[in-house]
C-alpha positions in Angstrom: 0.0 0.0 0.0 2.9 2.4 0.7 4.1 1.8 -2.9 0.8 3.0 -4.3 0.8 6.2 -2.3 4.4 6.9 -3.2 3.7 6.6 -6.9 0.8 9.2 -6.7 2.9 11.9 -4.9 4.7 13.0 -8.1 3.0 12.7 -11.4 4.0 13.9 -14.9 2.0 16.6 -16.6 0.7 16.5 -20.1 2.5 18.0 -23.1 0.5 21.2 -23.0 1.5 21.8 -19.4 -1.8 20.9 -17.7 -1.7 18.4 -14.9 -3.0 15.0 -15.8 -6.4 14.2 -14.3 -6.4 13.3 -10.6 -9.1 11.6 -8.6 -11.4 13.8 -6.5 -9.8 12.9 -3.2 -6.3 14.1 -4.3 -5.2 17.6 -3.3 -4.4 20.2 -5.9 -0.8 19.6 -7.0 1.8 22.2 -7.9 3.4 22.1 -11.3 7.2 22.1 -10.8 9.6 22.6 -13.7 13.0 20.9 -13.0 15.9 22.3 -15.1 19.5 21.1 -15.2 22.3 23.5 -14.6 26.0 23.1 -14.9 27.2 19.4 -15.2 23.9 17.8 -14.1 22.2 15.3 -16.5 19.1 16.6 -18.2 15.9 14.9 -17.3 13.7 13.6 -20.2 10.6 14.7 -18.3 11.0 18.2 -16.9 7.5 19.1 -15.7 6.0 17.3 -12.7 2.9 17.7 -10.5 4.0 17.6 -6.9 2.0 17.3 -3.7 2.1 20.8 -2.0 3.0 19.3 1.4 6.2 17.6 0.1 9.4 19.0 1.4 12.4 20.2 -0.6 14.4 17.2 0.7 11.9 14.8 -0.9 12.3 16.6 -4.3 16.1 16.3 -4.0 15.9 12.6 -3.3 13.5 12.2 -6.2 15.9 13.9 -8.6 18.9 11.9 -7.2 17.0 8.7 -8.0 15.8 9.9 -11.4 19.2 11.0 -12.7 20.9 8.1 -11.0 23.3 10.0 -8.7 25.9 8.0 -6.9 25.7 8.1 -3.1 28.9 10.1 -2.9 27.8 12.8 -5.4 26.3 16.0 -4.2 23.1 17.5 -5.6 22.2 21.2 -5.2 18.7 22.7 -5.8 18.1 26.4 -6.5 15.0 28.6 -6.8 15.2 31.5 -9.3 18.8 30.6 -10.1 19.8 32.4 -6.9 19.4 30.6 -3.6 19.1 27.1 -2.2 15.9 26.5 -0.3 16.1 24.8 3.1 15.5 21.0 2.9 12.6 21.3 5.4 10.7 23.9 3.3 7.4 22.8 2.0 6.7 23.1 -1.8 3.5 25.1 -1.2 5.4 27.8 0.5 8.0 28.0 -2.2 5.3 28.1 -4.9 3.4 30.9 -3.1 6.5 33.0 -2.8 8.4 32.3 -6.0 6.0 30.6 -8.4 5.0 32.3 -11.6 2.8 31.5 -14.6 1.2 28.6 -12.6 4.5 26.8 -12.0 7.6 26.7 -9.8 10.9 26.6 -11.6 13.7 24.7 -9.8 17.3 24.3 -11.1 19.4 21.3 -10.0 23.2 20.7 -10.4 25.9 18.5 -9.0 28.3 21.4 -8.2 27.4 24.7 -6.5 26.2 27.2 -9.1 24.5 30.1 -7.4 24.1 31.4 -3.9 
């Protein structure tokens, strides 16, 4: 049962940018655009619908798994190409403060780039 819940926390969006249909009991999700910076591998799927209660640390772990980071490799996440959010920050808060055009843009890289 935990596997099923884990799969529904992050879902890809359609090509036109709209979130794919969710069941009525799911909360409204936040569209997050993940962009590579520096030497980080580019993700094939860049736009994701994320549960607003998820923390930044969860997003970092998701990216690490998706791009197959080795355990010894670092991964940095930035908002607005300028600062690294705290790992305990909720996605809803970041979206409310820094989201634009209905999405939150986050950049990830393996070496420090900004901030």
